[in-house]
N, CA, C and O of each residue as an XYZ file, in Angstrom:
548
protein
N      54.080     25.662     45.529
C      53.639     24.477     44.910
C      53.701     24.662     43.412
O      53.294     25.701     42.894
N      54.196     23.685     42.729
C      54.338     23.803     41.282
C      53.461     22.753     40.609
O      53.323     21.629     41.091
N      52.877     23.149     39.487
C      51.991     22.236     38.744
C      52.780     21.566     37.652
O      53.611     22.190     36.991
N      52.520     20.314     37.470
C      53.168     19.561     36.403
C      52.423     19.854     35.107
O      51.233     19.557     35.009
N      53.087     20.425     34.118
C      52.434     20.839     32.875
C      52.679     19.878     31.743
O      52.485     20.237     30.582
N      53.090     18.693     32.035
C      53.298     17.726     30.959
C      51.957     17.173     30.508
O      51.087     16.897     31.334
N      51.784     17.009     29.186
C      50.530     16.498     28.603
C      50.458     15.007     28.823
O      51.420     14.271     28.602
N      49.315     14.591     29.256
C      49.124     13.159     29.433
C      48.132     12.678     28.386
O      47.166     13.381     28.089
N      48.343     11.522     27.834
C      47.444     10.946     26.823
C      46.320     10.179     27.494
O      46.277     10.051     28.717
N      45.434      9.683     26.692
C      44.327      8.875     27.200
C      44.876      7.553     27.692
O      45.860      7.054     27.148
N      44.272      6.987     28.690
C      44.731      5.690     29.186
C      44.654      4.636     28.076
O      43.682      4.596     27.321
N      45.631      3.826     27.985
C      45.759      2.803     26.947
C      44.608      1.800     27.032
O      44.381      1.205     28.086
N      43.870      1.605     25.912
C      42.825      0.606     25.822
C      41.520      0.947     26.521
O      40.606      0.124     26.551
N      41.418      2.125     27.074
C      40.218      2.453     27.837
C      39.070      2.941     26.961
O      37.918      2.660     27.292
N      39.311      3.649     25.872
C      38.278      4.265     25.049
C      38.169      3.608     23.676
O      37.704      4.256     22.739
N      38.555      2.423     23.529
C      38.454      1.717     22.255
C      39.568      2.089     21.315
O      40.437      2.911     21.606
N      39.501      1.442     20.174
C      40.539      1.706     19.192
C      40.169      2.922     18.356
O      38.988      3.209     18.161
N      41.141      3.615     17.878
C      40.900      4.781     17.033
C      40.722      4.395     15.579
O      40.369      5.260     14.777
N      40.939      3.169     15.196
C      40.857      2.762     13.800
C      39.488      2.247     13.386
O      39.387      1.580     12.356
N      38.435      2.523     14.134
C      37.086      2.054     13.802
C      36.355      3.007     12.866
O      35.147      2.864     12.674
N      37.030      3.946     12.298
C      36.373      4.921     11.439
C      35.942      4.319     10.111
O      34.899      4.709      9.587
N      36.697      3.389      9.545
C      36.336      2.783      8.259
C      35.037      1.984      8.347
O      34.169      2.173      7.495
N      34.858      1.105      9.329
C      33.561      0.404      9.430
C      32.391      1.364      9.681
O      31.296      1.129      9.172
N      32.594      2.427     10.445
C      31.538      3.406     10.678
C      31.158      4.101      9.375
O      29.974      4.319      9.116
N      32.126      4.445      8.570
C      31.876      5.108      7.295
C      31.107      4.175      6.368
O      30.168      4.607      5.700
N      31.491      2.901      6.318
C      30.787      1.928      5.479
C      29.332      1.776      5.924
O      28.431      1.676      5.091
N      29.112      1.760      7.217
C      27.757      1.637      7.743
C      26.910      2.847      7.355
O      25.740      2.693      7.005
N      27.485      4.041      7.412
C      26.764      5.246      7.014
C      26.441      5.227      5.524
O      25.346      5.628      5.128
N      27.369      4.769      4.697
C      27.135      4.700      3.255
C      26.034      3.688      2.948
O      25.141      3.965      2.147
N      26.093      2.517      3.583
C      25.056      1.504      3.371
C      23.697      2.037      3.816
O      22.701      1.830      3.122
N      23.638      2.710      4.945
C      22.383      3.300      5.416
C      21.841      4.346      4.466
O      20.639      4.394      4.209
N      22.732      5.194      3.938
C      22.297      6.223      2.994
C      21.766      5.599      1.707
O      20.747      6.045      1.180
N      22.443      4.578      1.199
C      21.987      3.906     -0.024
C      20.625      3.251      0.207
O      19.739      3.362     -0.640
N      20.449      2.577      1.330
C      19.155      1.957      1.654
C      18.060      3.015      1.784
O      16.934      2.796      1.336
N      18.374      4.138      2.383
C      17.397      5.215      2.510
C      16.968      5.768      1.165
O      15.780      5.992      0.932
N      17.939      5.992      0.269
C      17.627      6.505     -1.065
C      16.793      5.493     -1.845
O      15.840      5.880     -2.522
N      17.129      4.206     -1.764
C      16.346      3.179     -2.445
C      14.929      3.098     -1.883
O      13.972      2.928     -2.638
N      14.790      3.218     -0.574
C      13.461      3.198      0.041
C      12.612      4.376     -0.396
O      11.432      4.206     -0.703
N      13.195      5.575     -0.428
C      12.462      6.748     -0.890
C      12.087      6.625     -2.358
O      10.997      7.034     -2.760
N      12.984      6.063     -3.159
C      12.686      5.845     -4.572
C      11.515      4.892     -4.755
O      10.662      5.115     -5.613
N      11.469      3.837     -3.958
C      10.374      2.876     -4.039
C       9.046      3.533     -3.661
O       8.040      3.329     -4.341
N       9.035      4.308     -2.599
C       7.815      5.001     -2.184
C       7.363      5.981     -3.262
O       6.169      6.060     -3.552
N       8.277      6.722     -3.857
C       7.929      7.670     -4.915
C       7.372      6.947     -6.143
O       6.402      7.407     -6.746
N       7.975      5.828     -6.512
C       7.509      5.072     -7.672
C       6.109      4.515     -7.433
O       5.255      4.604     -8.315
N       5.859      3.944     -6.259
C       4.540      3.398     -5.958
C       3.485      4.498     -5.893
O       2.377      4.324     -6.400
N       3.818      5.617     -5.280
C       2.884      6.735     -5.216
C       2.582      7.318     -6.578
O       1.429      7.624     -6.881
N       3.600      7.476     -7.401
C       3.402      7.995     -8.753
C       2.556      7.080     -9.607
O       1.683      7.550    -10.336
N       2.797      5.782     -9.533
C       1.996      4.857    -10.332
C       0.551      4.842     -9.853
O      -0.362      4.699    -10.667
N       0.324      4.985     -8.548
C      -1.040      5.060     -8.026
C      -1.743      6.310     -8.544
O      -2.888      6.231     -8.989
N      -1.085      7.447     -8.493
C      -1.702      8.685     -8.957
C      -1.967      8.660    -10.454
O      -3.010      9.135    -10.902
N      -1.050      8.120    -11.228
C      -1.272      8.043    -12.671
C      -2.410      7.101    -13.004
O      -3.197      7.382    -13.908
N      -2.516      5.994    -12.295
C      -3.589      5.039    -12.550
C      -4.936      5.673    -12.218
O      -5.907      5.485    -12.950
N      -4.999      6.413    -11.133
C      -6.253      7.009    -10.717
C      -6.656      8.200    -11.580
O      -7.845      8.515    -11.647
N      -5.734      8.865    -12.231
C      -6.055     10.082    -12.951
C      -6.357      9.852    -14.424
O      -6.518     10.824    -15.162
N      -6.441      8.610    -14.884
C      -6.701      8.352    -16.298
C      -8.126      8.693    -16.698
O      -8.366      9.100    -17.834
N      -9.072      8.533    -15.787
C     -10.466      8.816    -16.103
C     -11.152      9.360    -14.844
O     -11.195      8.688    -13.814
N     -11.681     10.570    -14.940
C     -12.327     11.236    -13.803
C     -13.688     11.742    -14.245
O     -13.843     12.246    -15.358
N     -14.665     11.606    -13.374
C     -16.009     12.042    -13.737
C     -16.672     12.824    -12.638
O     -16.137     12.970    -11.538
N     -17.861     13.332    -12.956
C     -18.667     14.052    -11.978
C     -20.130     14.002    -12.421
O     -20.442     13.716    -13.577
N     -21.010     14.287    -11.470
C     -22.440     14.401    -11.737
C     -22.843     15.821    -11.330
O     -23.202     16.054    -10.176
N     -22.786     16.771    -12.271
C     -23.085     18.157    -11.902
C     -24.563     18.400    -11.579
O     -24.878     19.224    -10.720
N     -25.479     17.685    -12.262
C     -26.908     17.879    -12.011
C     -27.638     16.550    -12.074
O     -27.184     15.604    -12.718
N     -28.776     16.493    -11.397
C     -29.656     15.334    -11.503
C     -31.086     15.792    -11.267
O     -31.335     16.860    -10.709
N     -32.025     14.946    -11.712
C     -33.437     15.256    -11.557
C     -34.185     13.960    -11.258
O     -33.999     12.958    -11.949
N     -35.023     13.980    -10.239
C     -35.846     12.820     -9.902
C     -37.046     12.828    -10.840
O     -37.864     13.748    -10.807
N     -37.148     11.794    -11.679
C     -38.241     11.718    -12.644
C     -39.487     11.066    -12.058
O     -40.606     11.498    -12.333
N     -39.292     10.021    -11.247
C     -40.418      9.300    -10.652
C     -39.912      8.509     -9.453
O     -38.762      8.658     -9.039
N     -40.781      7.666     -8.900
C     -40.379      6.819     -7.782
C     -39.405      5.734     -8.203
O     -38.820      5.073     -7.345
N     -39.215      5.534     -9.503
C     -38.336      4.458     -9.972
C     -37.240      4.933    -10.917
O     -36.532      4.105    -11.490
N     -37.079      6.243    -11.097
C     -36.053      6.741    -12.024
C     -35.462      8.072    -11.556
O     -36.166      8.958    -11.072
N     -34.163      8.172    -11.718
C     -33.436      9.424    -11.493
C     -32.609      9.684    -12.746
O     -31.845      8.826    -13.187
N     -32.768     10.865    -13.308
C     -31.997     11.238    -14.498
C     -30.828     12.108    -14.054
O     -30.992     13.030    -13.255
N     -29.631     11.798    -14.589
C     -28.461     12.565    -14.176
C     -27.576     12.902    -15.357
O     -27.572     12.210    -16.376
N     -26.832     13.974    -15.199
C     -25.870     14.411    -16.212
C     -24.502     13.896    -15.784
O     -23.981     14.279    -14.737
N     -23.934     13.032    -16.598
C     -22.626     12.434    -16.309
C     -21.577     13.111    -17.172
O     -21.683     13.108    -18.398
N     -20.563     13.694    -16.538
C     -19.463     14.365    -17.233
C     -18.171     13.636    -16.892
O     -17.859     13.440    -15.718
N     -17.410     13.230    -17.926
C     -16.187     12.454    -17.721
C     -15.041     13.110    -18.482
O     -15.185     13.467    -19.651
N     -13.896     13.267    -17.805
C     -12.649     13.729    -18.432
C     -11.700     12.536    -18.472
O     -11.528     11.837    -17.474
N     -11.090     12.310    -19.623
C     -10.259     11.119    -19.780
C      -9.220     11.354    -20.844
O      -9.247     12.362    -21.550
N      -8.303     10.414    -20.953
C      -7.323     10.463    -22.020
C      -7.975     10.098    -23.349
O      -8.900      9.287    -23.385
N      -7.505     10.684    -24.422
C      -8.060     10.396    -25.742
C      -7.895      8.908    -26.051
O      -6.790      8.372    -25.975
N      -8.986      8.252    -26.395
C      -8.945      6.832    -26.695
C      -9.071      5.928    -25.489
O      -8.945      4.711    -25.624
N      -9.315      6.482    -24.317
C      -9.439      5.692    -23.082
C     -10.906      5.418    -22.801
O     -11.681      6.349    -22.581
N     -11.292      4.154    -22.805
C     -12.657      3.754    -22.459
C     -12.708      3.417    -20.971
O     -11.676      3.267    -20.318
N     -13.913      3.304    -20.456
C     -14.037      2.961    -19.043
C     -15.473      2.775    -18.626
O     -16.378      2.670    -19.455
N     -15.663      2.736    -17.323
C     -16.989      2.559    -16.732
C     -17.100      3.465    -15.520
O     -16.168      3.561    -14.720
N     -18.251      4.135    -15.383
C     -18.516      4.977    -14.222
C     -19.675      4.384    -13.430
O     -20.696      3.999    -14.000
N     -19.509      4.315    -12.112
C     -20.525      3.757    -11.226
C     -21.233      4.895    -10.502
O     -20.599      5.765     -9.904
N     -22.582      4.868    -10.572
C     -23.415      5.908     -9.989
C     -24.409      5.245     -9.040
O     -24.865      4.130     -9.290
N     -24.744      5.943     -7.942
C     -25.750      5.421     -7.030
C     -26.725      6.521     -6.625
O     -26.436      7.713     -6.723
N     -27.883      6.074     -6.170
C     -28.903      6.979     -5.660
C     -29.331      6.476     -4.289
O     -29.366      5.272     -4.035
N     -29.658      7.423     -3.407
C     -30.113      7.088     -2.062
C     -31.465      7.741     -1.801
O     -31.812      8.751     -2.415
N     -32.220      7.147     -0.881
C     -33.513      7.706     -0.490
C     -33.311      8.704      0.645
O     -32.185      8.977      1.059
N     -34.424      9.241      1.140
C     -34.363     10.218      2.245
C     -33.706      9.645      3.494
O     -33.024     10.363      4.225
N     -33.912      8.343      3.741
C     -33.330      7.721      4.935
C     -31.929      7.163      4.687
O     -31.437      6.359      5.479
N     -31.288      7.576      3.604
C     -29.914      7.226      3.230
C     -29.742      5.764      2.819
O     -28.618      5.267      2.762
N     -30.836      5.079      2.536
C     -30.743      3.714      2.021
C     -30.433      3.777      0.526
O     -30.973      4.626     -0.183
N     -29.580      2.895      0.052
C     -29.244      2.849     -1.364
C     -30.426      2.248     -2.116
O     -30.851      1.127     -1.835
N     -30.951      3.012     -3.080
C     -32.112      2.548     -3.844
C     -31.762      2.245     -5.305
O     -32.595      1.726     -6.047
N     -30.554      2.562     -5.710
C     -30.151      2.257     -7.078
C     -28.659      2.416     -7.279
O     -28.057      3.380     -6.806
N     -28.058      1.453     -7.991
C     -26.643      1.501     -8.359
C     -26.539      0.992     -9.789
O     -27.163     -0.009    -10.142
N     -25.756      1.675    -10.608
C     -25.587      1.232    -11.993
C     -24.216      1.637    -12.508
O     -23.642      2.639    -12.082
N     -23.705      0.832    -13.437
C     -22.460      1.131    -14.150
C     -22.819      1.632    -15.536
O     -23.616      1.014    -16.242
N     -22.228      2.755    -15.922
C     -22.469      3.317    -17.245
C     -21.162      3.288    -18.030
O     -20.138      3.766    -17.542
N     -21.186      2.728    -19.247
C     -19.957      2.653    -20.049
C     -19.564      4.024    -20.595
O     -20.414      4.846    -20.939
N     -18.260      4.244    -20.662
C     -17.714      5.475    -21.237
C     -16.961      5.069    -22.500
O     -16.006      4.297    -22.419
N     -17.375      5.578    -23.679
C     -16.712      5.174    -24.923
C     -15.295      5.727    -25.031
O     -14.945      6.702    -24.365
N     -14.489      5.099    -25.872
C     -13.083      5.475    -26.016
C     -12.886      6.754    -26.812
O     -11.857      7.411    -26.655
N     -13.825      7.125    -27.651
C     -13.657      8.283    -28.535
C     -13.600      9.588    -27.741
O     -14.386      9.794    -26.816
N     -12.673     10.460    -28.105
C     -12.578     11.788    -27.520
C     -11.869     11.811    -26.176
O     -11.529     10.774    -25.608
N     -11.654     13.037    -25.683
C     -10.991     13.212    -24.390
C     -11.974     13.597    -23.295
O     -11.583     13.779    -22.142
N     -13.260     13.723    -23.654
C     -14.296     13.976    -22.657
C     -15.582     13.290    -23.115
O     -15.747     12.940    -24.284
N     -16.481     13.113    -22.156
C     -17.747     12.444    -22.443
C     -18.814     13.077    -21.582
O     -18.662     13.157    -20.364
N     -19.896     13.530    -22.199
C     -21.050     14.089    -21.508
C     -22.281     13.319    -21.941
O     -22.501     13.110    -23.134
N     -23.079     12.899    -20.981
C     -24.295     12.176    -21.316
C     -25.325     12.387    -20.228
O     -24.993     12.572    -19.057
N     -26.583     12.358    -20.638
C     -27.697     12.354    -19.700
C     -28.186     10.915    -19.651
O     -28.640     10.373    -20.659
N     -28.093     10.297    -18.479
C     -28.442      8.883    -18.322
C     -29.530      8.748    -17.263
O     -29.720      9.622    -16.417
N     -30.232      7.630    -17.339
C     -31.311      7.364    -16.390
C     -30.932      6.186    -15.504
O     -30.557      5.117    -15.986
N     -31.037      6.402    -14.213
C     -30.734      5.383    -13.213
C     -32.051      4.853    -12.656
O     -32.852      5.612    -12.112
N     -32.266      3.570    -12.792
C     -33.477      2.939    -12.247
C     -33.287      2.699    -10.750
O     -32.212      2.296    -10.305
N     -34.348      2.954     -9.981
C     -34.289      2.815     -8.531
C     -35.411      1.901     -8.031
O     -36.414      1.707     -8.718
N     -35.239      1.349     -6.845
C     -36.248      0.476     -6.250
C     -37.324      1.272     -5.517
O     -38.442      0.787     -5.343
N     -36.999      2.480     -5.091
C     -37.965      3.411     -4.509
C     -37.479      4.819     -4.827
O     -36.470      4.984     -5.513
N     -38.174      5.818     -4.344
C     -37.845      7.202     -4.715
C     -36.434      7.580     -4.250
O     -36.122      7.540     -3.060
N     -35.609      7.940     -5.201
C     -34.254      8.391     -4.908
C     -34.215      9.895     -4.770
O     -34.899     10.612     -5.500
N     -33.420     10.372     -3.840
C     -33.308     11.822     -3.631
C     -31.906     12.342     -3.932
O     -31.666     13.548     -3.864
N     -30.991     11.456     -4.258
C     -29.627     11.865     -4.603
C     -29.164     11.112     -5.835
O     -29.751     10.099     -6.218
N     -28.118     11.611     -6.442
C     -27.401     10.909     -7.507
C     -25.945     11.284     -7.335
O     -25.580     12.454     -7.451
N     -25.112     10.291     -7.057
C     -23.703     10.592     -6.831
C     -22.816      9.604     -7.584
O     -23.151      8.429     -7.739
N     -21.707     10.101     -8.035
C     -20.721      9.268     -8.730
C     -19.825      8.595     -7.696
O     -19.186      9.267     -6.887
N     -19.784      7.276     -7.729
C     -18.904      6.543     -6.815
C     -17.492      6.487     -7.351
O     -16.537      6.452     -6.576
N     -17.342      6.478     -8.667
C     -16.013      6.457     -9.258
C     -16.035      5.954    -10.678
O     -17.008      5.344    -11.122
N     -14.957      6.214    -11.386
C     -14.786      5.752    -12.757
C     -13.514      4.916    -12.832
O     -12.500      5.257    -12.223
N     -13.575      3.827    -13.577
C     -12.402      2.965    -13.744
C     -12.110      2.823    -15.232
O     -13.030      2.633    -16.027
N     -10.847      2.912    -15.613
C     -10.486      2.731    -17.030
C     -10.626      1.265    -17.441
O     -10.447      0.353    -16.634
N     -10.945      1.071    -18.695
C     -11.023     -0.282    -19.243
C      -9.611     -0.821    -19.414
O      -8.679     -0.075    -19.715
N      -9.468     -2.107    -19.220
C      -8.136     -2.715    -19.335
C      -7.893     -3.266    -20.703
O      -6.822     -3.812    -20.967
């Protein structure tokens, strides 16, 4: 028995046309461009969010309960030189009820701000925490 060793090609019209490579390449290029633009947009939005949030940062390193209606706290703020803003501080009682909230202005002078401020409360406060600082517009 002898085997026929002649090469046979693919059946005509069965596997599509071989000239579809150009549209496939265009589709890949369009997809890559859209992907790069999408990543650029996400990076730009994330960067602008981080820069906006990092203009003024504060903390309350210490506080002291003065009476049933006052809590004294040390407010420390790091900011850009010439950047004014406002820091919001709150105090809570033993049962975690909010007993005082106040906004304290941060002057534009300097790149840092330290102050001892007094927060008035409706009943005895046992905490003093910084909720956040926002730059002035």
